[in-house]
C-alpha positions in Angstrom: -6.6 -19.6 4.4 -5.3 -21.0 1.2 -1.9 -20.4 0.2 -2.1 -18.9 -3.2 -4.4 -16.3 -2.4 -4.3 -13.5 -4.5 -3.2 -10.4 -3.1 -3.1 -6.7 -4.5 0.4 -5.0 -3.3 0.2 -1.0 -4.4 2.8 1.3 -4.1 4.0 4.4 -6.1 7.2 4.7 -8.0 9.9 7.6 -7.7 8.9 10.7 -7.8 10.9 14.4 -7.5 9.6 16.6 -4.5 8.1 19.5 -6.2 6.9 17.5 -9.5 3.9 18.5 -11.5 4.0 15.8 -13.6 1.1 12.5 -12.2 3.1 10.1 -10.6 3.0 6.5 -11.3 1.2 4.0 -8.9 2.2 0.0 -9.9 -0.2 -2.8 -8.4 1.0 -6.2 -8.3 -1.2 -9.0 -8.1 0.5 -12.1 -6.3 -0.3 -15.7 -5.2 0.3 -15.2 -1.3 3.7 -14.8 -0.9 5.3 -16.9 -4.3 5.2 -15.1 -7.4 3.2 -12.5 -9.3 0.4 -13.0 -11.9 -0.8 -9.9 -13.1 0.5 -6.0 -13.2 -1.7 -2.9 -13.0 -1.2 0.7 -13.3 -2.6 4.1 -12.9 -1.7 7.9 -12.4 -1.7 10.4 -9.5 -1.8 13.9 -8.8 1.6 14.8 -6.8 0.3 15.9 -3.2 -2.9 16.0 -5.0 -6.7 14.5 -3.4 -7.4 11.6 -6.6 -5.6 8.7 -5.2 -7.9 6.8 -3.6 -10.1 7.3 -6.8 -7.6 6.6 -8.9 -6.9 2.9 -6.6 -10.7 2.3 -7.0 -10.8 2.6 -10.9 -7.6 0.7 -11.5 -9.2 -2.4 -9.1 -12.5 -2.2 -10.7 -11.5 -2.1 -14.6 -9.1 -4.9 -13.8 -10.3 -8.3 -15.2 -8.9 -10.0 -12.2 -11.1 -8.3 -9.5 -12.9 -11.1 -8.5 -9.8 -13.3 -7.6 -8.6 -10.3 -5.2 -8.8 -11.3 -1.9 -6.9 -8.6 0.1 -5.5 -5.4 -1.1 -2.3 -3.9 0.2 -1.3 -0.4 0.7 2.4 1.0 1.4 1.5 3.4 3.6 -1.9 5.6 3.5 -0.4 8.2 1.2 1.1 8.2 -2.2 2.9 10.5 -4.4 3.7 12.8 -1.5 0.6 13.4 0.7 -2.2 12.1 -2.0 -3.2 10.7 1.2 -5.9 7.0 0.6 -9.1 6.4 2.0 -9.0 2.7 3.0 -12.4 2.6 4.3 -13.9 4.5 0.8 -12.2 1.7 -1.4 -12.9 -0.8 0.9 -16.8 0.1 0.3 -16.5 0.8 -3.4 -14.5 -2.5 -4.4 -16.0 -5.0 -1.8 -11.7 -6.3 -0.8 -10.8 -6.0 2.4 -8.2 -3.3 2.5 -4.4 -3.8 4.7 -2.0 -0.9 5.0 1.6 -1.7 5.5 3.3 0.6 7.9 7.2 0.2 8.3 7.5 2.9 11.5 5.2 4.6 13.7 3.8 7.8 12.1 4.4 11.0 14.2 0.9 12.1 14.2 2.2 16.0 15.0 5.1 15.9 11.9 2.2 14.8 9.8 -0.4 17.7 11.3 2.7 20.3 10.9 3.3 19.2 7.6 -0.6 19.3 6.7 -0.7 22.8 7.6 0.6 24.0 4.3 -1.1 22.0 2.2 -4.7 22.2 0.4 -7.2 20.6 2.2 -4.9 19.7 5.1 -7.5 19.1 7.8 -9.8 16.9 5.5 -6.7 14.6 4.6 -5.7 14.8 8.5 -9.1 13.4 8.8 -8.9 10.7 6.5 -5.9 9.4 8.1 -6.8 9.3 11.6 -10.0 7.4 9.9 -7.4 4.6 9.0 -8.4 3.8 12.3 -5.9 1.4 15.3 -2.0 0.6 14.0 -1.1 -2.6 14.9 2.0 -4.5 15.7 3.2 -7.3 13.8 6.5 -9.3 14.4 8.3 -10.7 11.2 9.9 -14.2 11.6 10.7 -16.4 8.6 13.6 -18.8 7.9 15.4 -15.7 5.6 15.2 -13.2 8.2 18.5 -13.3 10.0 16.6 -11.5 13.1 13.1 -10.4 13.9 11.8 -7.4 13.0 8.6 -5.9 13.4 6.3 -3.8 10.9 2.6 -2.4 11.4 -0.6 -2.1 9.8 -4.0 -0.6 9.7 -7.2 -2.4 8.2 -10.1 -2.1 6.6 -13.1 -4.9 6.0 -11.4 -7.7 7.5 -10.6 -8.8 11.0 -7.0 -8.4 12.8 -6.7 -11.9 12.6 -7.2 -12.8 9.2 -4.8 -9.4 8.5 -2.2 -11.1 10.5 -2.7 -14.5 8.6 -2.6 -12.7 5.2 0.9 -11.1 6.2 2.3 -14.3 7.9 1.7 -15.8 4.1 2.8 -12.9 2.3 6.2 -11.9 4.1 8.6 -14.0 2.4 11.8 -11.7 1.5 12.8 -9.1 4.2 10.0 -7.3 6.6 7.7 -6.1 3.4 4.9 -8.4 2.1 5.7 -9.7 -1.5 3.1 -7.7 -3.6 4.4 -4.6 -1.9 8.1 -5.5 -2.8 7.6 -6.1 -6.1 5.7 -3.0 -7.1 8.5 -1.1 -5.3 10.8 -2.8 -7.5 8.9 -2.5 -11.0 7.7 1.1 -10.0 11.6 2.2 -9.2 12.8 0.4 -12.3 10.0 2.2 -14.9 11.1 5.4 -13.8 14.6 5.6 -13.2 15.4 2.4 -15.4 16.9 0.6 -12.7 15.7 0.0 -9.1 18.0 1.1 -6.2 18.0 0.1 -2.3 15.6 -2.6 -0.9 11.9 -2.3 -1.6 
């Protein structure tokens, strides 16, 4: 695998609980885990149902689409419970998708939370359609102790996803494209990024 394959990392920016105005979503295209190549953005409805379509539109209108070899999402939902259908993203962009999960999700808690949200059952179905959750052990020279994250995939094999993760995780536990998207989103909305990405 080429060291400088272009990877698009996507994360939502900071938003308030019960926020009604659109949530900023940032997309960062990196060459492997080395440096940022391009910045994309869109807006989604908090707890809405438009994240999948907005991400597809953001990618398909980008002049760099043909160069992107993988899409990474920071979690299966953005802007609260605006659940992303990774299979639909792959089908409509023809670019493989990797969902990064920082901690194993508690499906029972998610189900309880979705009871009070419109189209809760449909959202839960989309979450389950993302498929098997894999564990990934993170080790690199800058990490003091090994750690782990989890991931789901659409449009690529587990082995290829692991190779992309190894290539793109260079600081901490999170792939560089997502880490940068997180920092940029917070900086734009809050004026400064806070905490660790």
